[in-house]
C-alpha positions as CSV (number, residue, x, y, z in Angstrom):
1,M,164.6,142.0,71.0
2,K,162.6,138.9,72.2
3,K,161.6,136.3,69.7
4,M,158.3,134.4,70.4
5,P,156.6,131.7,69.3
6,L,154.6,131.8,66.1
7,L,151.3,131.1,68.7
8,N,152.5,133.8,70.0
9,K,153.1,136.6,67.3
10,I,149.5,135.1,65.5
11,R,148.4,135.9,68.8
12,A,149.4,139.4,68.9
13,L,148.6,140.2,65.5
14,K,147.2,144.6,65.7
15,N,148.3,144.3,61.6
16,K,144.8,143.7,59.3
17,T,147.4,143.3,56.2
18,Q,148.8,140.7,58.0
19,I,145.4,138.9,59.0
20,I,144.6,139.2,55.5
21,K,147.7,137.6,54.6
22,I,147.6,134.3,56.9
23,I,143.5,134.3,55.8
24,L,145.0,134.0,51.8
25,V,148.2,131.4,52.7
26,L,145.0,129.6,54.6
27,S,142.0,129.9,52.3
28,A,144.8,129.2,49.4
29,L,146.2,126.0,51.3
30,F,142.4,124.5,51.7
31,V,141.7,124.6,48.2
32,F,144.7,123.0,47.0
33,Y,144.8,120.3,49.1
34,N,140.9,119.4,48.0
35,I,142.1,119.7,44.7
36,P,141.8,115.4,43.9
37,K,145.0,113.6,42.6
38,K,143.6,113.0,39.3
39,Y,143.9,116.5,38.5
40,L,147.5,116.5,39.0
41,G,148.2,113.8,37.1
42,D,150.9,113.2,34.1
43,T,148.6,115.0,31.0
44,Y,147.1,118.4,32.8
45,P,150.8,120.2,33.2
46,I,152.7,121.5,30.5
47,C,156.4,121.9,31.1
48,L,158.0,123.7,28.0
49,Y,161.3,122.4,29.0
50,K,160.2,118.3,28.9
51,A,158.1,118.9,25.6
52,A,161.5,121.1,23.5
53,L,164.4,118.7,25.2
54,K,162.5,115.4,25.5
55,Q,163.9,114.9,29.6
56,S,162.0,116.2,32.8
57,C,163.3,119.2,34.0
58,P,163.9,120.0,37.9
59,G,161.2,121.2,38.8
60,C,159.1,118.6,37.0
61,G,157.1,116.9,39.5
62,T,156.9,119.8,42.4
63,T,153.1,120.6,42.3
64,R,152.3,116.8,42.5
65,A,155.5,116.7,45.2
66,V,153.9,119.7,47.7
67,W,150.6,118.2,47.2
68,S,152.1,114.7,48.4
69,I,153.7,116.3,51.3
70,L,150.0,118.4,52.9
71,H,148.7,114.7,53.4
72,L,151.8,113.6,54.5
73,N,152.7,110.9,51.8
74,I,156.3,111.9,52.4
75,D,158.1,109.1,50.5
76,E,155.1,110.0,47.5
77,A,156.4,113.2,47.1
78,L,159.4,112.0,47.0
79,K,158.7,109.4,44.0
80,Y,157.7,113.0,42.4
81,N,160.6,115.0,43.2
82,K,163.7,114.6,45.1
83,L,164.6,118.0,45.1
84,I,161.0,119.1,47.5
85,I,162.6,118.2,50.6
86,I,164.7,121.8,50.0
87,T,161.7,122.7,47.6
88,F,159.2,122.6,50.6
89,P,161.1,123.8,53.3
90,L,162.2,127.3,51.1
91,L,158.5,127.0,50.0
92,A,157.4,127.7,53.7
93,G,160.1,129.7,54.9
94,C,159.5,132.3,51.9
95,T,155.2,132.7,53.1
96,I,155.7,132.9,56.8
97,S,158.1,135.9,56.2
98,W,155.8,137.5,53.6
99,I,153.4,137.2,56.3
100,F,154.9,138.6,58.5
101,K,157.1,141.4,56.5
102,K,156.7,144.9,58.3
103,R,155.7,147.5,55.9
104,T,158.6,149.9,55.2
């Protein structure tokens, strides 16, 4: 089995489902990228863990950290949530896997 780089895989797409998934992911990234930072502040999201236990949960700040990574602000992303160095690659890998998953 010959491995193809990602760019060649995209060029070789013949499956309409994969094309639709790519368009959906790119559209979602475009919308998320263009959300103004003021809407990602501390007052908008409600964390039930934080409200009940009065301490930050391991996931607090993940949305803002992903937004910061998309804007290439790695230092800022790490300030929001240090686990983003694990979470973001997993999120990207799962998304790519979902796009190229073959239907059975």
